[in-house]
C-alpha positions as a printed Julia matrix, in Angstrom:
507×3 Matrix{Float64}:
 -167.28  22.95  138.08
 -167.18  22.22  134.4
 -169.22  24.05  131.78
 -170.74  21.62  129.31
 -171.01  22.11  125.58
 -174.11  20.11  124.88
 -174.12  18.09  121.7
 -177.75  17.11  121.49
 -179.04  20.34  120.0
 -179.59  18.49  116.72
 -182.45  16.54  118.22
 -184.54  19.67  118.4
 -184.33  20.09  114.65
 -186.31  16.87  114.36
 -189.2   18.12  116.44
 -192.45  19.2   114.8
 -193.65  22.67  115.69
 -197.2   22.04  116.89
 -196.51  22.44  120.57
 -195.0   18.99  120.99
 -198.4   17.45  121.59
 -198.6   15.93  118.13
 -195.25  14.28  117.79
 -193.96  10.77  118.08
 -190.28  11.51  118.71
 -187.89   9.56  116.47
 -185.14   9.82  119.09
 -184.51   8.72  122.66
 -187.78   6.77  122.85
 -186.3    3.34  123.37
 -184.93   1.36  126.27
 -181.46   1.06  124.76
 -180.76   4.75  125.3
 -181.36   4.31  129.03
 -179.66   0.96  129.45
 -176.25   2.4   130.34
 -175.21   5.26  132.56
 -173.34   7.08  129.79
 -176.14   7.03  127.23
 -178.77   7.9   129.84
 -176.66  10.84  130.99
 -176.32  12.04  127.41
 -180.1   11.94  127.04
 -180.49  13.92  130.27
 -178.09  16.56  128.96
 -180.53  16.98  126.08
 -183.38  17.58  128.53
 -181.45  20.28  130.33
 -180.3   21.83  127.08
 -183.95  22.18  126.03
 -184.34  24.71  128.87
 -181.57  27.04  127.7
 -182.62  27.27  124.04
 -183.42  30.68  122.55
 -187.17  30.04  122.76
 -187.12  29.2   126.47
 -184.85  30.49  129.23
 -182.25  31.47  126.63
 -184.32  34.5   125.59
 -187.99  34.53  124.6
 -189.48  33.03  127.77
 -187.5   35.56  129.79
 -188.79  38.41  127.67
 -192.35  37.13  128.06
 -192.29  36.68  131.83
 -190.39  39.9   132.54
 -192.55  42.12  130.34
 -195.81  40.46  131.34
 -194.99  40.78  135.04
 -196.14  44.4   135.07
 -192.63  45.61  135.88
 -191.19  46.67  132.52
 -191.36  47.93  128.96
 -189.38  47.26  125.79
 -188.05  49.18  122.81
 -188.3   45.98  120.78
 -190.49  46.92  117.85
 -189.87  50.64  118.25
 -188.88  53.21  120.87
 -192.43  54.05  121.94
 -195.06  52.77  124.3
 -197.31  51.92  121.34
 -195.08  49.24  119.8
 -196.69  45.8   119.49
 -194.89  44.32  122.5
 -195.84  47.19  124.8
 -199.5   47.3   123.75
 -199.88  43.55  124.29
 -197.39  41.77  126.53
 -196.14  44.69  128.64
 -199.72  45.97  129.05
 -200.77  42.51  130.35
 -202.77  41.85  127.17
 -200.84  39.26  125.14
 -202.87  37.49  122.47
 -203.08  33.86  121.43
 -200.87  34.76  118.45
 -198.18  36.51  120.49
 -194.93  34.89  119.41
 -193.47  34.6   122.91
 -196.66  32.92  124.16
 -196.41  30.29  121.43
 -192.68  29.74  121.95
 -192.97  29.36  125.72
 -195.79  26.83  125.38
 -193.92  24.82  122.75
 -190.66  24.85  124.72
 -192.28  23.55  127.89
 -194.05  20.71  126.11
 -190.87  19.9   124.21
 -189.02  19.36  127.49
 -191.95  17.41  128.9
 -191.82  15.17  125.81
 -188.16  14.37  126.46
 -188.91  13.66  130.13
 -191.81  11.4   129.18
 -189.47   9.35  126.96
 -187.08   8.84  129.85
 -189.77   7.96  132.36
 -191.31   5.42  129.99
 -188.1    3.9   128.63
 -185.76   3.76  131.61
 -186.19   1.12  134.3
 -185.78   1.98  137.98
 -183.22  -0.2   139.76
 -184.98  -1.25  142.95
 -181.83  -1.96  144.95
 -179.05   0.06  143.28
 -175.58  -1.27  144.04
 -173.25  -0.14  141.28
 -172.55   3.44  140.26
 -174.31   2.78  136.96
 -177.43   1.69  138.84
 -177.41   4.92  140.83
 -176.91   7.02  137.72
 -179.86   5.37  135.95
 -182.11   6.06  138.95
 -180.82   9.63  139.16
 -181.61  10.19  135.47
 -185.17   8.98  135.98
 -185.53  11.17  139.06
 -184.22  14.14  137.07
 -186.81  13.44  134.36
 -189.6   13.51  136.96
 -188.18  16.76  138.34
 -188.04  18.42  134.92
 -191.54  17.28  134.02
 -192.87  18.66  137.29
 -190.96  21.9   136.87
 -192.37  22.48  133.4
 -195.93  21.61  134.35
 -195.6   23.99  137.29
 -194.71  26.75  134.84
 -197.57  25.73  132.54
 -200.32  25.54  135.16
 -199.41  28.88  136.69
 -199.23  30.62  133.31
 -202.21  29.0   131.55
 -204.32  27.32  134.23
 -205.98  24.29  132.67
 -203.57  22.64  130.24
 -203.28  19.28  128.47
 -201.69  16.84  130.9
 -199.5   14.55  128.83
 -197.55  12.08  130.98
 -196.57   9.55  128.32
 -195.03   9.9   124.85
 -197.51  11.01  122.22
 -198.65   8.55  119.58
 -200.85   8.86  116.51
 -203.76   7.7   118.62
 -203.19  10.29  121.34
 -202.28  13.33  119.25
 -205.26  15.37  120.42
 -205.57  15.94  124.16
 -208.07  18.0   126.12
 -207.17  20.33  128.96
 -207.11  18.91  132.5
 -208.48  20.65  135.6
 -205.94  22.73  137.5
 -206.32  20.54  140.57
 -205.37  17.46  138.54
 -202.29  19.17  137.12
 -201.11  20.08  140.62
 -201.71  16.52  141.81
 -199.49  15.24  139.0
 -196.81  17.83  139.78
 -196.71  16.82  143.43
 -196.57  13.14  142.53
 -193.74  13.78  140.07
 -191.7   15.8   142.58
 -192.08  13.09  145.19
 -190.87  10.53  142.65
 -187.92  12.81  141.94
 -187.14  13.06  145.65
 -187.14   9.27  145.97
 -184.86   8.65  142.96
 -182.43  11.57  142.7
 -179.15  10.76  144.43
 -176.47  13.21  143.2
 -174.74  10.58  141.05
 -174.8   12.62  137.85
 -172.36  15.37  136.87
 -172.56  18.95  137.96
 -174.79  20.01  135.05
 -177.79  18.42  136.8
 -179.58  19.53  139.96
 -179.15  17.86  143.33
 -182.1   16.45  145.32
 -182.44  19.75  147.22
 -183.81  21.35  144.04
 -186.77  18.98  144.2
 -187.39  19.98  147.83
 -187.36  23.66  146.83
 -189.69  23.02  143.9
 -192.17  21.21  146.12
 -192.02  24.04  148.66
 -192.87  26.48  145.85
 -195.79  24.29  144.77
 -197.19  24.23  148.3
 -196.75  28.01  148.63
 -198.67  28.47  145.41
 -201.5   26.27  146.69
 -201.54  27.95  150.1
 -203.28  31.02  148.68
 -204.98  29.34  145.7
 -208.77  28.98  145.34
 -210.26  26.09  147.32
 -211.08  24.3   144.05
 -207.34  23.9   143.44
 -206.59  22.53  146.9
 -206.97  19.23  148.69
 -209.26  19.68  151.66
 -207.76  19.67  155.14
 -204.13  20.34  154.2
 -202.05  23.09  155.78
 -200.05  24.12  152.75
 -197.91  26.64  154.63
 -196.83  23.89  157.0
 -196.14  21.54  154.09
 -194.1   24.27  152.38
 -192.03  24.82  155.51
 -191.21  21.13  155.86
 -189.87  21.03  152.31
 -188.03  24.36  152.35
 -186.29  23.72  155.66
 -184.65  20.63  154.14
 -182.64  22.97  151.92
 -181.67  25.41  154.68
 -177.95  25.27  155.39
 -177.17  23.02  152.43
 -176.11  26.09  150.46
 -174.75  29.52  151.34
 -175.02  33.03  149.99
 -172.24  33.99  147.62
 -170.33  36.88  149.26
 -170.8   39.28  146.34
 -174.29  40.02  145.0
 -172.82  41.63  141.89
 -170.5   38.67  141.41
 -173.46  36.33  140.95
 -174.02  37.8   137.5
 -170.44  37.9   136.25
 -168.93  35.4   133.83
 -165.59  35.26  135.64
 -166.75  33.9   138.99
 -170.55  33.79  139.04
 -171.05  30.27  137.69
 -171.93  27.35  139.95
 -171.4   29.19  143.21
 -172.35  28.03  146.69
 -175.68  29.81  146.16
 -176.76  27.91  143.07
 -179.55  25.35  143.53
 -180.82  25.07  139.94
 -178.47  26.5   137.31
 -178.5   26.07  133.55
 -175.02  25.47  132.2
 -173.78  27.48  129.28
 -170.8   27.52  126.94
 -169.77  29.49  123.9
 -171.08  26.65  121.78
 -174.44  26.49  123.53
 -175.11  29.73  125.35
 -178.17  31.78  126.16
 -178.85  34.97  124.22
 -178.84  37.1   127.37
 -175.79  39.19  126.47
 -177.34  40.37  123.22
 -180.89  40.69  124.54
 -180.25  42.39  127.88
 -177.16  44.55  127.29
 -178.1   48.13  126.32
 -177.4   49.15  122.75
 -173.99  50.84  122.45
 -172.95  49.82  125.96
 -170.35  47.45  124.51
 -168.83  46.87  121.1
 -170.82  43.67  120.56
 -174.22  43.81  118.88
 -176.75  44.34  121.67
 -180.46  45.1   121.79
 -181.24  46.15  125.37
 -184.78  44.85  125.12
 -185.76  45.26  128.78
 -186.23  48.49  130.69
 -187.68  48.76  134.18
 -190.77  50.79  135.04
 -189.82  53.91  136.95
 -191.96  53.11  139.99
 -190.2   49.75  140.35
 -186.85  51.5   140.54
 -188.23  54.22  142.84
 -189.64  51.71  145.31
 -186.31  49.95  145.58
 -184.31  53.18  145.91
 -186.58  54.71  148.54
 -186.83  51.51  150.58
 -183.07  50.87  150.62
 -181.3   54.06  149.42
 -177.81  52.6   149.88
 -178.53  49.14  148.52
 -175.63  47.9   146.33
 -178.13  45.66  144.54
 -179.42  48.8   142.79
 -176.18  49.28  140.86
 -176.14  45.63  139.83
 -179.78  45.58  138.73
 -180.38  48.89  136.95
 -178.3   50.95  134.54
 -178.99  54.67  134.19
 -175.76  56.08  132.78
 -172.96  54.79  130.57
 -170.59  55.88  127.82
 -171.83  55.19  124.3
 -169.03  53.14  122.73
 -169.96  54.37  119.23
 -169.49  58.09  119.88
 -167.81  58.28  123.27
 -170.56  60.45  124.74
 -172.43  59.87  128.02
 -175.88  58.32  127.67
 -178.19  59.06  130.59
 -181.58  57.66  131.54
 -183.97  57.88  134.46
 -183.28  58.54  137.33
 -180.06  60.33  136.31
 -182.27  62.48  134.08
 -185.87  63.44  134.93
 -188.72  61.64  133.24
 -189.88  63.24  130.0
 -191.71  62.44  126.8
 -188.62  60.61  125.54
 -189.54  56.94  125.82
 -186.02  55.5   125.79
 -184.67  57.8   128.51
 -187.66  57.48  130.86
 -186.72  54.04  132.18
 -183.48  52.56  133.54
 -182.13  49.57  131.66
 -182.24  46.16  133.27
 -178.56  45.39  133.75
 -178.28  42.17  135.71
 -178.06  39.64  132.89
 -176.14  41.67  130.32
 -172.4   42.04  129.88
 -170.58  44.29  132.33
 -167.62  44.79  130.01
 -167.82  47.73  127.56
 -165.05  46.11  125.53
 -166.97  42.88  125.03
 -167.09  41.98  121.33
 -169.12  38.76  121.31
 -172.65  37.72  122.18
 -171.41  34.18  122.82
 -170.43  33.53  126.41
 -169.95  31.02  129.22
 -172.39  32.73  131.57
 -174.79  30.31  133.26
 -178.35  31.18  134.24
 -179.67  30.53  137.74
 -183.3   29.47  138.03
 -183.21  28.75  141.79
 -180.71  30.27  144.18
 -180.34  30.17  147.94
 -181.39  33.79  148.51
 -184.79  32.89  147.06
 -185.02  29.93  149.42
 -184.3   32.19  152.41
 -187.0   34.64  151.35
 -189.42  31.73  150.94
 -188.66  30.56  154.48
 -189.2   34.08  155.76
 -192.59  34.34  154.07
 -193.65  30.86  155.17
 -192.51  31.46  158.75
 -194.46  34.7   158.89
 -197.63  32.89  157.82
 -197.0   30.2   160.44
 -195.87  32.79  163.02
 -193.1   30.47  164.2
 -190.76  33.31  165.18
 -188.11  32.52  162.54
 -189.16  34.95  159.83
 -186.91  37.93  160.58
 -183.79  35.78  160.79
 -184.07  34.55  157.21
 -184.58  38.07  155.84
 -181.65  39.33  157.87
 -179.38  36.72  156.26
 -180.26  37.94  152.77
 -179.85  41.62  153.62
 -176.62  41.14  155.57
 -174.85  40.16  152.36
 -175.38  43.69  151.0
 -174.77  45.44  154.32
 -178.41  46.17  155.1
 -180.83  45.44  157.92
 -184.55  44.72  157.59
 -186.62  47.81  156.84
 -189.14  49.08  159.4
 -192.13  47.43  157.69
 -190.83  44.04  158.82
 -191.5   45.02  162.43
 -195.14  46.03  161.97
 -196.82  42.67  162.53
 -197.88  39.8   160.31
 -199.64  41.81  157.6
 -196.89  44.4   157.44
 -194.23  41.69  157.23
 -196.15  40.04  154.41
 -196.12  43.26  152.37
 -192.41  43.75  153.03
 -191.37  40.23  152.06
 -193.26  40.4   148.78
 -191.31  43.56  147.94
 -188.08  41.82  148.96
 -188.53  39.22  146.23
 -188.66  42.13  143.8
 -185.52  43.81  145.15
 -183.47  40.61  145.29
 -184.7   38.69  142.25
 -185.95  41.24  139.74
 -186.21  39.84  136.21
 -184.59  36.51  137.07
 -187.64  34.68  135.73
 -189.71  34.73  138.93
 -191.66  38.02  138.81
 -194.53  36.8   136.62
 -195.29  34.08  139.15
 -194.57  36.0   142.35
 -196.76  38.94  141.37
 -199.77  36.68  140.75
 -199.19  34.05  143.42
 -201.33  35.74  146.06
 -204.24  36.15  143.69
 -205.9   38.8   141.57
 -206.59  41.33  144.34
 -202.96  41.39  145.4
 -201.77  41.72  141.79
 -204.29  44.49  141.09
 -203.53  46.58  144.17
 -199.77  46.11  144.48
 -198.65  45.96  140.85
 -201.31  47.09  138.38
 -202.92  50.0   140.23
 -199.61  50.92  141.85
 -198.23  51.44  138.34
 -201.29  53.0   136.68
 -201.88  55.49  139.5
 -198.27  56.31  140.33
 -197.41  60.05  140.39
 -194.65  59.36  137.83
 -197.07  57.86  135.31
 -196.8   59.59  131.94
 -199.25  58.44  129.25
 -196.8   59.49  126.53
 -194.21  56.91  127.57
 -195.76  54.5   130.09
 -197.98  51.56  129.22
 -201.38  51.37  130.85
 -201.75  47.99  132.54
 -204.92  46.01  131.9
 -207.09  45.44  134.98
 -209.53  42.73  133.82
 -209.0   39.6   135.92
 -209.77  37.21  133.06
 -207.07  38.84  130.96
 -204.23  39.45  133.4
 -204.09  36.29  135.5
 -203.51  33.68  132.79
 -202.06  33.69  129.29
 -204.26  32.77  126.32
 -203.82  29.3   124.84
 -201.57  29.74  121.79
 -203.34  29.85  118.45
 -201.05  27.15  117.1
 -202.39  24.77  119.76
 -206.0   25.69  119.06
 -205.4   25.07  115.36
 -203.69  21.7   115.69
 -205.4   20.16  118.74
 -208.98  19.19  117.94
 -209.9   18.93  121.63
 -209.01  22.53  122.48
 -211.01  25.49  121.18
 -209.78  28.29  123.48
């Protein structure tokens, strides 16, 4: 499949900075743009490119969700647990002025603004006959999908948020927050619209209809354990989630090599990819620079993410021979500047040395010590088939339909493993095991923030926060102490820039 160098980056320079709620975009907001298949496709490329920018999945959003998951620390701002990022974001206490909080919020609303333009301006072809007709409908369906996807991120991260479903005007600049239940209702409606319109007519840069099925399954899973005030009465959300997820089963396959999924040479657009952001050297993510350890390669790298020791220990003790460990964590390498070995935990014991007390997160960085550039053609996968299989396993366990172990076995067979003993201990035991499996398979791929909180505060407190704070390895000289207050750890604060510019939001 082709990697696309997107040319619409210039449109983002025209966007005002106040969280995209106050703008009346001077681009794309007219019917002419969506009157032909080629121009509509170009506009859609811009929507997808908005996801891979530095502020969103290209860097800052990833740093925010990984650090604020409770699973990691950073040397960004200083090699100590008291740097500003560790005392706020990594400790589960980000503030309304935290830069990554503001950037994530703005990036999501920016993409929503582009989707709103498409949904308003393009006209659905009721009985599509020509290829152009099908492309136009697919573009509109994609816009509904991307709007739903971004609101799903927003509602899980902030709870009540402004629900803007049409382009902003001077008369609608200020917008109050909507109830969580209303946001979910809009998400579900948008995904269903996407399912009805998406038809695989657009190029390989865009998702296929199965991505909408997977998104809706994730929405229903989120609602299955949500407070009753967020739910519609009388619905079996686990059953609804199964019906959507099973549509995707068999449409994709696991890529034979787990490590290969994260390589530039053959990891792009594999049989496992369901939702993948395309990259090129002209429009790439910043993952190589951000997530490659300093001095691992000759390029300028920061190595901003390191994994809490108990996260590594849990993986290594559960599956001691798991090849995913080598692909996910880095604990020893040769410093390219001086040619000397550099060793971290667990190769060396934990100590009062902050930098060496945590393995580096290795999955998204370069694997080539001779790499000289931070530009790359490495795509980023938001949804992949292994995640879908784990979802089906979790859903099936809740429904007790007898299928749960089979889905887990498929994921583990790729790396030569069989399900651990906890999977055979009954429904509750299986539930604990599958939640850990998400961690082992998908660590720091943008899902942990959501997965760790999806089953509510008590689960997050007992299985992530207290597990970290009370772990025998905990060292107050290097580890961050995770906040325990429910009001602080479950949702992010509304960004200060939004409070300042939106007269209908005060907190």
